[in-house]
C-alpha positions as CSV (number, residue, x, y, z in Angstrom):
1,M,0.0,0.1,-0.1
2,K,1.5,3.3,-1.1
3,D,1.2,6.4,1.1
4,K,2.0,9.8,0.6
5,Q,2.8,10.8,4.2
6,D,6.5,10.6,5.3
7,I,7.5,9.3,8.8
8,A,9.6,12.3,10.1
9,D,11.6,10.0,12.6
10,P,12.9,6.8,10.9
11,A,13.0,5.1,14.2
12,A,9.3,5.9,14.9
13,P,6.7,3.2,14.4
14,T,4.4,3.2,11.3
15,I,1.1,3.9,12.7
16,V,-1.9,2.0,11.0
17,A,-5.5,3.3,11.6
18,I,-8.5,1.1,10.8
19,G,-11.7,3.0,10.5
20,G,-15.0,2.9,8.5
21,G,-17.8,4.7,10.4
22,K,-20.6,2.9,12.2
23,G,-20.1,-0.6,13.9
24,G,-20.9,-4.1,12.2
25,A,-18.2,-4.0,9.5
26,G,-16.0,-6.2,11.7
27,K,-13.2,-3.6,12.0
28,S,-11.9,-5.1,15.4
29,I,-11.6,-8.6,14.3
30,F,-10.0,-7.4,11.1
31,G,-7.7,-5.4,13.2
32,V,-6.6,-8.1,15.5
33,L,-5.8,-10.4,12.5
34,M,-3.9,-7.7,10.9
35,A,-1.7,-7.0,13.8
36,F,-1.3,-10.9,14.3
37,W,0.1,-11.1,10.7
38,I,2.0,-7.9,10.9
39,A,3.7,-9.5,14.0
40,R,4.2,-13.0,12.4
41,L,6.0,-11.1,9.6
42,G,8.8,-10.3,12.0
43,N,7.7,-6.7,13.0
44,R,7.4,-5.6,16.4
45,T,3.8,-4.7,16.8
46,V,1.6,-3.0,19.2
47,L,-2.3,-3.3,18.7
48,M,-4.1,-0.4,20.4
49,D,-7.5,-0.3,21.3
50,A,-8.4,3.1,20.3
51,D,-12.2,2.7,20.9
52,L,-11.9,5.1,24.0
53,G,-15.4,4.5,25.0
54,G,-15.9,0.7,24.6
55,A,-12.9,-1.4,24.7
56,N,-13.1,-4.9,23.7
57,L,-9.9,-5.9,21.8
58,H,-8.5,-7.9,24.9
59,T,-11.5,-10.3,24.6
60,L,-10.8,-11.2,21.2
61,L,-7.2,-12.1,22.2
62,G,-8.6,-14.2,25.1
63,I,-7.5,-11.6,27.8
64,L,-10.2,-11.5,30.5
65,S,-8.9,-8.7,32.7
66,P,-6.1,-6.6,31.5
67,E,-3.7,-5.7,34.3
68,R,-3.0,-2.4,32.7
69,T,-5.2,-0.3,30.5
70,L,-5.0,3.0,28.7
71,N,-6.6,4.5,31.7
72,D,-3.5,4.0,33.8
73,F,-1.5,6.3,31.2
74,V,-4.2,8.9,31.0
75,T,-4.7,9.3,34.9
76,K,-0.8,9.3,35.1
77,R,-0.6,6.1,37.3
78,I,1.8,5.0,34.5
79,E,3.9,7.9,33.1
80,K,4.8,6.4,29.8
81,L,2.6,4.6,27.3
82,E,5.2,2.0,26.9
83,G,4.4,1.0,30.4
84,V,0.9,-0.1,29.6
85,C,1.6,-2.5,26.7
86,I,0.8,-5.9,27.9
87,A,1.9,-9.4,26.4
88,T,-0.6,-11.3,24.3
89,G,1.0,-14.7,24.1
90,E,2.0,-14.1,20.6
91,K,5.6,-13.2,19.7
92,N,6.2,-9.6,18.7
93,L,2.5,-8.7,19.5
94,R,1.6,-6.4,22.5
95,L,-1.8,-4.8,23.3
96,I,-2.6,-1.5,24.8
97,S,-6.2,-2.2,26.1
98,G,-8.8,0.5,26.1
99,A,-10.4,1.8,29.2
100,S,-14.1,1.5,28.9
101,E,-14.7,1.9,32.6
102,V,-13.8,5.5,32.3
103,L,-16.4,7.4,30.6
104,S,-14.6,10.5,30.4
105,L,-11.8,8.9,28.2
106,A,-14.4,8.7,25.3
107,N,-14.0,12.4,24.9
108,P,-10.3,13.3,26.0
109,H,-9.3,16.9,26.3
110,F,-7.1,18.3,23.3
111,S,-4.0,18.0,25.4
112,Q,-4.6,14.5,26.4
113,K,-5.1,13.6,22.6
114,V,-1.9,15.5,21.7
115,K,0.0,13.7,24.5
116,L,-1.4,10.2,23.4
117,M,-0.4,10.7,19.8
118,M,3.1,12.0,21.0
119,H,3.5,8.7,22.9
120,L,2.3,6.6,20.3
121,S,5.1,7.7,18.1
122,R,7.7,6.8,20.9
123,L,6.6,3.1,21.2
124,D,9.2,0.8,20.9
125,A,7.7,-1.2,17.9
126,D,7.8,-1.1,14.2
127,Y,3.9,-1.0,13.8
128,V,1.4,0.4,15.8
129,V,-2.3,-0.8,14.7
130,L,-5.1,1.5,16.1
131,D,-8.6,-0.1,16.2
132,L,-10.8,2.9,16.0
133,G,-14.3,2.8,17.5
134,A,-17.6,3.3,15.6
135,G,-18.8,6.6,14.5
136,T,-17.0,9.8,13.3
137,S,-16.4,12.0,16.4
138,F,-13.3,14.3,16.2
139,N,-11.2,12.0,18.3
140,I,-11.9,9.3,15.9
141,L,-11.2,11.4,12.7
142,D,-8.1,12.7,14.4
143,F,-6.5,9.4,15.2
144,F,-7.3,8.2,11.7
145,L,-5.6,11.3,10.1
146,F,-2.7,11.0,12.5
147,A,-1.9,7.5,11.0
148,H,0.6,7.1,8.3
149,K,-1.5,4.2,6.9
150,K,-5.3,4.7,6.8
151,I,-7.4,1.7,6.1
152,V,-11.2,1.7,5.7
153,V,-13.1,-1.5,6.3
154,V,-16.4,-1.8,4.6
155,T,-18.9,-4.8,3.9
156,P,-21.0,-5.4,0.8
157,E,-24.0,-4.2,2.5
158,P,-25.3,-0.8,1.0
159,T,-25.6,0.9,4.5
160,S,-22.0,-0.2,5.2
161,I,-20.8,1.5,1.8
162,Q,-22.8,4.6,2.7
163,N,-21.5,4.6,6.1
164,A,-17.8,4.2,4.9
165,Y,-18.4,7.0,2.4
166,I,-19.8,9.4,5.2
167,F,-16.9,8.5,7.3
168,V,-14.3,9.4,4.5
169,R,-16.2,12.5,3.8
170,N,-16.0,13.5,7.4
171,V,-12.3,12.7,7.4
172,V,-11.8,15.0,4.6
173,Y,-13.8,18.0,6.1
174,R,-12.2,17.6,9.6
175,K,-8.7,18.1,7.8
176,L,-10.0,20.9,5.9
177,S,-11.3,22.5,9.0
178,R,-7.9,22.0,10.9
179,I,-5.7,23.3,8.2
180,S,-7.9,26.6,7.7
181,N,-7.6,27.7,11.4
182,N,-5.6,30.6,10.2
183,N,-7.8,31.8,7.5
184,P,-11.3,32.8,9.0
185,S,-13.0,33.2,5.6
186,L,-12.0,29.8,4.4
187,K,-12.7,28.3,7.7
188,A,-16.2,29.8,7.4
189,L,-16.6,28.5,3.9
190,I,-15.8,25.1,4.9
191,K,-18.1,25.1,7.8
192,I,-20.9,26.0,5.4
193,A,-19.7,23.3,2.9
194,M,-19.8,20.6,5.7
195,D,-23.7,21.0,5.7
196,P,-24.9,18.7,2.8
197,K,-28.0,21.1,2.6
198,N,-25.9,24.4,2.6
199,V,-27.4,27.4,0.8
200,L,-24.2,27.8,-1.4
201,K,-25.2,24.2,-2.8
202,I,-21.6,22.8,-2.5
203,R,-22.1,19.2,-2.4
204,T,-18.4,18.0,-3.2
205,I,-14.9,19.1,-2.9
206,K,-14.6,19.7,-6.6
207,E,-17.6,22.2,-6.2
208,L,-15.8,23.8,-3.1
209,Y,-12.7,24.2,-5.6
210,Q,-14.9,25.9,-8.1
211,F,-16.4,28.1,-5.7
212,I,-12.8,29.1,-4.4
213,E,-11.6,29.5,-7.7
214,E,-14.2,32.0,-8.8
215,S,-13.0,34.1,-5.8
216,N,-9.5,34.1,-7.6
217,E,-7.9,32.2,-4.7
218,K,-6.0,29.6,-6.9
219,E,-3.1,29.4,-4.4
220,I,-5.4,28.2,-1.8
221,I,-6.9,25.5,-4.1
222,E,-3.3,24.2,-4.7
223,Y,-2.7,24.2,-0.9
224,L,-5.8,22.3,-0.5
225,K,-5.2,19.8,-3.0
226,K,-1.9,19.0,-1.7
227,E,-3.0,18.5,1.8
228,L,-6.1,16.4,0.8
229,G,-3.8,14.2,-1.4
230,D,-1.9,13.1,1.8
231,I,-5.1,11.4,2.8
232,Y,-4.4,8.1,1.0
233,L,-6.8,5.4,1.6
234,G,-6.4,1.7,1.7
235,V,-9.9,0.1,1.2
236,V,-10.8,-3.5,2.5
237,T,-14.0,-5.3,1.6
238,N,-14.8,-7.5,4.7
239,M,-17.2,-10.4,5.3
240,V,-17.5,-11.2,1.4
241,K,-19.7,-14.2,0.7
242,S,-19.6,-14.3,-3.0
243,K,-17.5,-13.2,-6.0
244,I,-19.8,-10.4,-7.0
245,E,-19.3,-8.9,-3.5
246,E,-15.4,-8.8,-3.7
247,K,-15.5,-5.4,-5.5
248,A,-17.9,-3.6,-3.1
249,G,-14.9,-1.6,-1.7
250,S,-14.3,-0.1,-5.1
251,I,-17.5,1.7,-4.7
252,V,-16.2,3.7,-1.9
253,Q,-13.0,4.2,-3.8
254,I,-14.6,5.6,-6.9
255,V,-16.9,7.9,-5.1
256,A,-14.2,9.2,-2.8
257,E,-12.0,10.2,-5.8
258,K,-14.7,11.6,-7.8
259,Y,-16.4,13.6,-5.1
260,L,-13.7,14.1,-2.5
261,T,-10.6,14.0,-4.7
262,I,-9.2,11.4,-2.3
263,P,-6.6,8.9,-3.9
264,S,-6.7,5.2,-2.7
265,D,-5.6,1.6,-3.1
266,N,-7.8,-1.7,-3.0
267,L,-6.0,-3.7,-0.5
268,G,-8.4,-6.7,-1.3
269,C,-11.1,-8.5,0.3
270,V,-11.8,-10.9,3.4
271,Y,-14.3,-13.9,3.0
272,F,-16.8,-14.3,5.9
273,D,-15.7,-17.4,8.1
274,K,-18.2,-19.0,10.2
275,H,-15.5,-20.5,12.3
276,I,-14.1,-17.2,13.2
277,S,-17.7,-16.0,14.3
278,T,-17.9,-19.0,16.5
279,M,-14.6,-18.3,17.8
280,V,-15.6,-14.8,19.1
281,S,-18.9,-16.1,20.5
282,N,-16.8,-18.6,22.5
283,R,-14.2,-16.1,23.5
284,V,-11.5,-18.2,22.0
285,P,-8.4,-16.0,21.1
286,L,-8.4,-15.3,17.4
287,T,-4.7,-16.2,17.4
288,N,-5.6,-19.8,18.2
289,L,-7.1,-20.5,14.8
290,D,-6.7,-24.3,14.4
291,K,-8.0,-25.0,11.0
292,P,-7.4,-23.5,7.4
293,S,-9.3,-20.4,7.0
294,Q,-9.6,-18.4,3.6
295,A,-10.4,-15.3,5.8
296,F,-7.0,-15.7,7.7
297,G,-5.0,-16.1,4.5
298,Q,-6.6,-13.1,2.9
299,V,-5.7,-10.8,5.9
300,Y,-2.0,-12.3,5.8
301,E,-2.0,-11.0,2.0
302,I,-3.3,-7.5,3.1
303,A,-0.7,-7.3,5.9
304,N,2.1,-8.5,3.5
305,K,1.0,-5.8,1.0
306,L,1.0,-3.1,3.6
307,T,4.2,-4.0,5.1
308,K,6.0,-4.3,1.9
309,G,4.5,-0.9,0.5
310,V,3.2,-2.6,-2.7
């Protein structure tokens, strides 16, 4: 997976964010399997439960009661984020468990968020995989934008495709809003454009560019194009059940490029696996898969593509 963002510090881990809007797309299961394979490929990997209001990754790894969680870092009981990483039983793979017992953590202060991002970049790891929560809150969007590799998980269901597009649209407008802080008139325009029923009838990023161009602000357009070009998506179609469903993610790619001017890669598809669903229901660690699985192999291919930069 190509990416247009450079990592400033070569020693810093590559941050991989997995998002997609509302729940039901299987992001957490995909995230666990991705982290597992990245680790199996020889990379020191940390999987972080970035669903700050409803942590559940530890259960997918067979960890009933994490001895340390993100809450210990946020409340300063543990000074460094490295200190809350716990072993998973899988070589090269550690977990930062979320803190669902602390409701305030679902909406951290800006300073807490900045501190967390800074410490993520200092982890002793090659890769950090962020499993983002459902929805499109500013926290989720900011962590997605923070990542070097941005993955959107979608299922063939029409509602999932629609939710994924809404998620990407909100990511784009969140970034536009942030980079326009020093330009009040542009910020006001972007705020208007974020409303799908705005009076200026701006429905797409291309229409936003046209509106700005009519104001003779071509330099601003070039700046915006460069900034949005850095949002390079990897799209995964999950829980596929037939050949015809394999390309569902391409719909998100097409509309994201056409209406939001966002480039993307098709990372592949993952077939629905009843055995994996049974493991989740029975709280069997996903890393203990004991039978051949097409889905397991497909996630391996995606992890291999991502780490090799294909």
